[in-house]
N, C-alpha and C positions, 0 to 999 in steps of 0.2 A: 526929200529922201533921195540919196544917190541910187542910180539904177545900173551902175557898172562896177564890177570888181576887177581890179588888175592885180594879178599875182606876179611878183617879180622874184624869180629864183636866181639868186646870185651867190648866197653863202651856203647853200645846200651842198653837201659833199657826197658825190655819187659813190664813194667808197664806204659810206654808211647808209645802207638801204633803208634803215628804220626812219631816216629823215625824209624819205621820198614820198611816202604814201599820203601824208596829210595835205600837202598843197594840191595834189591832183584830185584827191577825194573831195576837198572843199570846192575845187573848180567844178567838179561833176555835180555836186549838190546845188551850187549857186546857179549853174546853167539850167538844171532841172527845175529850179524855182523861177525860171524865166528872167534872170538877170543877164545882162551882157557880161561876158567873162573873157578876159584876155590873160594868157599866161605868157610871160616874157622870160626867156631863158638867156642868161648871160653868165660871164665868169666861169668858174669851175662847173656850175650846174649846166652850162651850155653844152657840155659833152652829151647830155641827154638828147640833144637835138640831132646828134650824129647817127646816121643809119647804123644799125647793128649794136649800138652801145647799150641803150636802155633795154633791149631784148635780152641782153646777157646778164641783167641784174635781177635776181629774185627779190620779191618784196620782203620776204623773210624766210628763214630756214624752215623747211618742211612744207612750204606752199609753192605750188607750181606757177603762181601768178607772177609775172614780171613787171618791172616798172613801166615797160612799154604798154602792157595791158592797161595800167592805170591811165596812161596818156591817151590811149585809144578810147577808153570809156569816157573820159572828160571831153574829148573831141566829139564823140558820138552824141553826147548830151548837149553840145553846142558851144563849148569853149573854143576860143580861137587861140592858136599858138603862134608866137612870134619869137624871133631870135635877134639878139643885139649884134650889131655889125662886128665889134671886136671878137665876138665868139667865133666868127668865120676864120679870123686870122689865127686863133688858138687851135681850133679843132677841125678846120676844113669846111667845105661847103657841100658835102654829100649828106644832105639833111633828110630826116624822116618826112614822109608825105604829109603829116599833120601840120608842119610849119607853113603858115600862110604868107608870112611877110618878114623881111629883115628891117629892123628899126634901129635908130641911134639913140644916144643918151638924151638928146633934146626931146624926142618923142616921149620917152619915159617920164622925164621931168614935167613936161607939159601936161600929160595925162594925170600924173600924180597930184599936180597942183589944181586940177579942175575940181570944182565943187560937186560935180556929178559923179566922181569916181572915188571909191574906197580902195586903198592900196594895202595889200598884205605883202610882206617880204619874207623870204625863207632863205 
């Protein structure tokens, strides 16, 4: 049985906050279940790695919880956050503190092809 979950956020549109909660919630739950969890942000979703951006997005109307709150909860539970190199070219390198590492496409493909890893994409 795999013991690592890699969540790749590439198609998630930050302008639609209702798309944001599930990947971070699942990362939090998997980390709390003692699975190794990585969340890789790339493409448009890479904006979430930029300081100040996720803090400005409410999870949903009428709730004071931001998308950054979801990121912090997942991180506090043990999820590791990474950003893909092209994201830095698109959105800059002023990243949230939770980002541990910058990785490239070869890393994502290598991990996704590993028999030890289950990959979810959003």
